[in-house]
C-alpha positions as CSV (number, residue, x, y, z in Angstrom):
1,M,11.9,-16.1,27.0
2,R,9.8,-18.6,28.0
3,I,7.3,-19.3,25.4
4,L,4.3,-22.1,25.2
5,V,2.9,-22.5,21.8
6,I,-0.3,-24.5,21.6
7,G,-0.1,-26.7,18.5
8,G,3.4,-26.3,17.3
9,T,3.5,-29.2,14.7
10,G,2.1,-27.9,11.5
11,V,2.8,-25.8,8.5
12,I,3.6,-22.6,10.0
13,S,4.3,-23.8,13.7
14,T,6.7,-26.3,13.0
15,P,9.5,-23.7,11.3
16,F,8.4,-21.2,14.3
17,V,9.2,-23.8,17.2
18,A,12.6,-24.3,15.2
19,L,13.6,-20.8,15.4
20,A,12.4,-20.2,18.6
21,A,14.5,-22.5,19.9
22,A,17.4,-21.7,18.0
23,E,17.2,-18.3,19.0
24,G,17.5,-19.2,22.6
25,H,14.0,-18.8,23.5
26,R,12.7,-21.4,25.9
27,V,10.1,-23.5,23.8
28,T,7.1,-25.6,25.6
29,V,4.6,-27.3,23.2
30,L,1.5,-28.5,24.2
31,N,-0.4,-30.8,22.0
32,R,-1.9,-34.2,21.3
33,G,1.4,-35.7,20.4
34,H,-0.2,-37.3,17.5
35,T,2.7,-35.7,15.2
36,A,6.1,-35.6,16.1
37,V,7.5,-32.1,17.1
38,R,10.3,-31.6,14.2
39,V,13.2,-29.3,15.3
40,P,16.8,-29.1,13.5
41,D,20.1,-29.7,15.0
42,R,20.7,-26.1,15.2
43,A,17.9,-26.0,17.8
44,L,18.9,-29.0,20.0
45,P,21.4,-26.8,22.1
46,F,18.3,-25.3,23.3
47,N,15.1,-26.8,25.5
48,V,12.2,-27.7,23.6
49,E,9.5,-29.6,26.1
50,L,6.4,-31.1,25.1
51,I,3.0,-30.9,27.0
52,L,0.9,-33.7,26.0
53,A,-3.2,-32.6,26.1
54,D,-5.9,-31.9,24.1
55,R,-6.5,-28.4,23.1
56,Y,-9.9,-29.1,22.1
57,H,-10.8,-30.6,25.6
58,A,-11.4,-27.5,27.3
59,G,-10.7,-28.9,31.2
60,E,-7.7,-30.8,30.3
61,F,-6.3,-27.6,28.0
62,A,-7.1,-25.4,31.2
63,D,-5.8,-27.7,33.7
64,A,-2.4,-28.2,31.5
65,V,-1.9,-24.2,31.2
66,A,-1.9,-23.8,34.7
67,T,0.6,-26.7,35.4
68,A,2.6,-25.8,33.5
69,G,2.9,-22.3,35.2
70,T,3.6,-19.0,33.3
71,F,5.2,-17.5,30.4
72,D,6.7,-14.4,28.6
73,V,4.6,-15.3,25.7
74,I,1.8,-17.9,24.9
75,V,1.3,-18.5,21.0
76,D,-1.9,-20.0,20.1
77,M,-1.6,-21.6,16.5
78,I,-5.1,-24.0,16.5
79,T,-8.1,-21.9,18.0
80,F,-10.9,-21.9,15.7
81,S,-14.2,-21.4,17.3
82,P,-15.5,-18.8,19.8
83,E,-15.7,-21.5,22.4
84,Q,-12.2,-22.2,21.9
85,A,-11.5,-18.8,21.7
86,T,-13.7,-18.3,25.3
87,G,-11.7,-21.2,27.0
88,L,-8.4,-19.9,25.7
89,V,-9.1,-16.6,27.8
90,H,-9.9,-18.4,30.8
91,A,-6.6,-20.4,30.6
92,V,-4.2,-18.1,29.6
93,R,-5.5,-14.8,31.5
94,G,-2.6,-13.7,34.6
95,R,-0.1,-16.7,32.9
96,C,1.6,-14.7,30.2
97,G,2.9,-11.1,29.5
98,Q,1.3,-11.7,25.7
99,L,-0.9,-13.6,23.8
100,V,0.4,-14.2,20.3
101,F,-3.0,-15.5,18.3
102,C,-3.1,-17.0,14.4
103,S,-6.0,-15.6,12.9
104,T,-6.3,-15.3,8.8
105,V,-6.6,-13.2,6.1
106,D,-9.8,-14.7,5.3
107,V,-11.4,-12.5,8.1
108,Y,-10.9,-9.6,5.6
109,D,-14.5,-8.7,3.9
110,K,-14.8,-9.7,0.4
111,P,-14.8,-8.6,-2.2
112,P,-12.4,-5.9,-0.3
113,R,-13.3,-2.3,-0.6
114,R,-9.9,-1.3,-1.9
115,Y,-6.7,-2.8,-2.8
116,P,-3.9,-3.7,-1.2
117,I,-6.0,-4.8,2.1
118,P,-4.8,-3.2,4.9
119,D,-4.5,-4.5,8.1
120,D,-7.7,-2.6,9.3
121,A,-9.9,-3.6,6.4
122,P,-13.1,-4.4,7.7
123,R,-13.4,-8.0,8.8
124,G,-16.0,-10.9,8.5
125,G,-15.1,-13.0,5.4
126,L,-17.0,-15.5,3.8
127,G,-17.9,-18.9,4.9
128,Q,-17.7,-20.6,8.3
129,Y,-14.2,-20.4,8.9
130,A,-13.6,-17.0,8.2
131,S,-16.8,-16.1,10.3
132,D,-15.4,-18.1,13.4
133,K,-11.6,-16.9,12.8
134,T,-13.2,-13.4,12.8
135,Q,-15.2,-13.7,16.3
136,C,-12.1,-15.3,18.0
137,E,-10.6,-12.0,17.3
138,A,-13.6,-10.2,18.7
139,I,-13.4,-12.5,22.0
140,L,-9.6,-12.3,22.5
141,G,-10.0,-8.1,21.7
142,D,-12.7,-8.0,24.5
143,A,-10.3,-9.5,26.9
144,E,-7.8,-7.3,25.8
145,A,-9.8,-4.2,26.5
146,R,-10.8,-5.6,30.1
147,G,-7.1,-5.8,30.5
148,E,-7.0,-9.5,31.0
149,I,-4.4,-9.8,28.2
150,N,-1.8,-8.5,25.9
151,L,-2.9,-9.3,22.2
152,T,-0.9,-9.6,19.1
153,V,-3.2,-10.8,16.3
154,L,-1.2,-12.2,12.9
155,R,-3.1,-13.0,10.1
156,P,-0.8,-15.0,8.0
157,A,-2.0,-15.3,3.7
158,H,-1.9,-18.6,1.9
159,T,1.6,-20.4,4.0
160,Y,2.8,-23.7,2.3
161,G,6.1,-25.6,3.3
162,D,7.6,-28.9,2.0
163,Q,4.9,-31.3,3.6
164,G,1.5,-29.0,3.2
165,A,-0.7,-29.4,0.7
166,V,-0.6,-27.6,-2.7
167,I,-3.1,-25.2,-3.3
168,H,-5.2,-25.1,-6.5
169,S,-8.6,-23.7,-8.0
170,L,-10.4,-27.3,-6.8
171,G,-8.8,-26.7,-3.0
172,F,-5.4,-29.3,-2.2
173,G,-3.9,-32.3,-3.2
174,T,-0.5,-33.1,-4.7
175,E,-2.7,-35.0,-7.8
176,F,-2.5,-31.3,-9.1
177,L,1.1,-31.6,-9.2
178,D,0.9,-35.2,-11.1
179,R,-1.2,-33.6,-13.5
180,L,1.2,-30.8,-14.4
181,R,3.9,-33.4,-14.6
182,R,2.3,-35.5,-17.2
183,G,1.2,-32.6,-19.4
184,K,-3.0,-33.2,-18.6
185,P,-5.2,-30.1,-18.7
186,V,-5.6,-28.2,-15.4
187,I,-8.7,-26.0,-14.5
188,V,-8.6,-22.3,-12.9
189,H,-11.4,-20.6,-11.7
190,G,-12.6,-18.0,-14.0
191,D,-10.0,-16.3,-16.5
192,G,-7.3,-16.8,-14.0
193,Q,-6.6,-13.4,-13.9
194,S,-7.0,-12.7,-10.2
195,L,-3.9,-12.2,-8.2
196,W,-2.5,-14.8,-5.1
197,A,0.4,-14.3,-2.7
198,S,2.0,-17.2,-1.7
199,C,4.4,-17.4,1.3
200,R,6.8,-19.9,2.2
201,A,6.6,-21.1,5.9
202,E,9.9,-20.3,7.0
203,D,9.3,-16.9,6.3
204,V,5.8,-16.7,7.8
205,A,7.8,-18.1,11.2
206,Q,10.2,-15.3,11.2
207,G,7.3,-13.1,11.2
208,F,5.7,-14.9,14.5
209,V,9.3,-15.0,15.8
210,G,9.7,-10.8,15.6
211,A,5.9,-10.4,17.1
212,L,7.7,-12.4,20.8
213,G,8.1,-10.0,23.7
214,N,7.4,-6.9,21.4
215,A,5.5,-4.4,22.9
216,A,5.1,-2.5,20.0
217,T,2.4,-4.9,18.4
218,F,0.2,-5.1,21.7
219,G,-3.2,-4.6,20.7
220,R,-2.6,-4.6,16.8
221,G,-3.1,-6.7,13.9
222,Y,-0.6,-7.5,11.1
223,T,-1.2,-9.4,8.0
224,L,1.9,-11.6,7.1
225,A,1.5,-12.2,3.2
226,S,4.2,-12.6,0.4
227,P,4.8,-9.3,-1.6
228,E,5.1,-11.3,-4.7
229,W,1.6,-11.5,-6.5
230,L,0.7,-13.7,-9.4
231,T,-1.9,-14.1,-11.3
232,W,-3.2,-17.6,-11.1
233,R,-1.9,-18.7,-14.4
234,D,1.1,-17.3,-13.5
235,Y,0.8,-19.8,-10.6
236,I,-0.1,-22.3,-12.1
237,R,3.2,-21.6,-15.0
238,Q,5.5,-21.5,-11.8
239,L,4.3,-24.7,-10.3
240,A,4.7,-26.3,-14.2
241,A,8.4,-25.1,-13.9
242,A,9.5,-26.0,-10.4
243,M,8.7,-29.6,-12.0
244,D,10.7,-28.8,-15.1
245,A,6.9,-30.1,-16.4
246,P,5.7,-28.8,-20.0
247,E,4.0,-25.8,-20.6
248,P,0.8,-26.0,-18.7
249,T,-2.8,-26.7,-20.3
250,I,-5.1,-24.5,-18.8
251,V,-8.8,-25.0,-19.3
252,P,-11.0,-21.7,-17.3
253,I,-13.7,-22.2,-16.2
254,P,-16.3,-19.7,-14.4
255,T,-16.2,-19.7,-10.7
256,E,-19.9,-20.0,-10.7
257,T,-20.1,-23.0,-13.3
258,L,-17.5,-24.9,-11.0
259,M,-19.7,-24.3,-8.2
260,R,-22.8,-25.8,-9.7
261,A,-20.7,-28.9,-11.0
262,V,-19.0,-29.4,-7.7
263,P,-19.8,-26.9,-5.3
264,D,-17.8,-29.1,-2.4
265,R,-14.5,-28.3,-3.9
266,A,-15.1,-25.1,-5.8
267,R,-16.4,-23.2,-2.6
268,I,-13.3,-22.0,-2.1
269,A,-12.9,-20.3,-5.1
270,Q,-15.8,-19.0,-4.5
271,D,-15.1,-17.6,-1.4
272,N,-11.7,-16.7,-1.7
273,F,-9.9,-17.4,-5.0
274,Q,-12.0,-15.5,-7.0
275,F,-11.0,-12.0,-5.4
276,D,-7.3,-10.3,-5.6
277,N,-5.6,-11.5,-2.3
278,V,-3.1,-8.9,-2.2
279,F,-2.1,-7.4,1.3
280,E,-0.4,-4.1,2.3
281,I,2.1,-5.5,4.8
282,S,4.1,-2.5,5.4
283,A,3.2,-2.5,9.6
284,A,4.7,-6.2,9.4
285,Q,7.9,-5.1,8.1
286,R,8.3,-2.2,9.8
287,D,7.1,-3.7,13.4
288,L,8.0,-7.5,13.5
289,G,11.0,-6.9,10.7
290,F,8.8,-9.8,8.1
291,A,10.6,-9.7,5.4
292,P,10.1,-12.7,2.8
293,R,13.2,-14.1,1.2
294,I,12.2,-16.9,-0.6
295,G,10.5,-16.3,-3.7
296,F,7.3,-18.6,-4.7
297,A,9.6,-20.1,-7.8
298,E,12.4,-21.4,-5.6
299,G,9.9,-22.0,-2.8
300,M,7.8,-24.4,-5.0
301,R,11.2,-26.1,-5.9
302,R,11.9,-27.0,-2.2
303,T,8.4,-28.4,-2.2
304,V,8.2,-30.1,-5.1
305,R,11.7,-31.9,-4.2
306,W,10.6,-33.1,-1.0
307,L,7.3,-34.3,-2.0
308,T,9.4,-36.0,-5.4
309,D,11.9,-37.4,-2.6
310,H,9.3,-38.9,-0.3
311,D,7.2,-40.1,-3.0
312,A,4.3,-38.1,-2.0
313,I,2.7,-36.8,-5.1
314,R,-0.5,-39.1,-5.9
315,N,-1.5,-40.1,-9.1
316,S,-4.4,-37.9,-10.5
317,D,-5.9,-41.2,-12.1
318,L,-7.2,-41.7,-9.0
319,D,-9.2,-38.4,-9.4
320,S,-11.7,-39.2,-12.2
321,S,-13.9,-36.2,-11.5
322,Y,-11.6,-33.4,-12.5
323,D,-10.8,-35.2,-16.1
324,Q,-14.7,-35.6,-16.4
325,L,-14.9,-31.6,-15.5
326,V,-12.5,-30.6,-18.0
327,S,-14.4,-33.0,-21.4
328,T,-17.9,-31.8,-20.1
329,W,-17.0,-28.0,-19.9
330,H,-14.7,-29.0,-23.3
331,E,-18.1,-30.3,-24.9
332,A,-20.1,-27.5,-23.9
333,E,-17.7,-24.7,-25.4
334,V,-17.8,-26.8,-28.8
335,Q,-21.5,-26.9,-28.8
336,F,-22.0,-23.3,-27.4
337,G,-19.6,-22.3,-30.3
338,Q,-21.3,-24.5,-32.9
339,K,-24.9,-22.9,-32.0
340,F,-23.7,-19.6,-32.9
341,A,-21.6,-20.0,-35.2
342,H,-25.1,-21.2,-37.8
343,E,-27.2,-17.9,-35.8
344,Q,-24.0,-15.3,-36.8
345,P,-25.9,-12.8,-39.3
346,E,-24.4,-12.2,-42.7
347,R,-21.7,-9.4,-42.5
348,G,-23.1,-5.9,-43.2
349,S,-26.8,-6.9,-41.8
350,Y,-27.2,-4.2,-39.6
351,Q,-27.9,-0.9,-39.8
352,C,-27.5,2.2,-37.7
353,H,-30.3,4.6,-37.7
């Protein structure tokens, strides 16, 4: 098949381009050329063509797609706003047999109405990113209803690779790994018992390959998430083990408290992490052949190995605000305990009536 990938150099699209090319598809990648397209040796016998164009410049993008011709499948990895979704419809209608749109599990309403969260769960999400992606899905769905495109929506959950950021309760960044490696205390939102599911990028990319030209997926949306569910405490412990780091010292802080202290950093915990993020993936398994094979422990060992080999783990001492959060919370805990320790009534002073 002839495939156009809009984006092509991100955490998911990098292994997707490689897998699609290795399976013999003719892949054209459209992006600004700021990041090199990385294709392993096993894909070299097949053509991977690059078109330089700014996807976020509507006229330039439409002209580039028109010049490129027609495709069996167009895969859009980087549409994030309603305006971009509208432009995408105008650019691709009549030029492809199928449009595969990369959305996100963030579109599902929070808190969920039931677990595991199904593909047809109510959508809206929390925060601007989720709202924009929800509107993108609606715009593309309307275009499909008008007969302008055959649409497949794929909704990855947390996806990580070698070069991607490492997610944690206060956002992203490799400083968190340095804290674990050095045995420094690490913060977890709430009590650390909410569930999370992280999937390796190569496994998610295989789900995208399974959608290519697959008429059974037209008009449907699929969640691409790991079937391995971890509490956030277990997530942190497995990260530490992947680094051969000491048993982590985990500091639980209520999400509401983190939001008052560092709202910009804690918003991701408020909008997402505080809820159980576990998903029903049986439809993706059935229709896409989605079958994650790389467990979190092994996947993170690979990530940590790559980051270590490339000296890409940043010094956590540069994040002084993190240490200040930990010390301030410990002081507050001590004061709280001391206050109520002195005010406890003597044993036996309560009477039942």
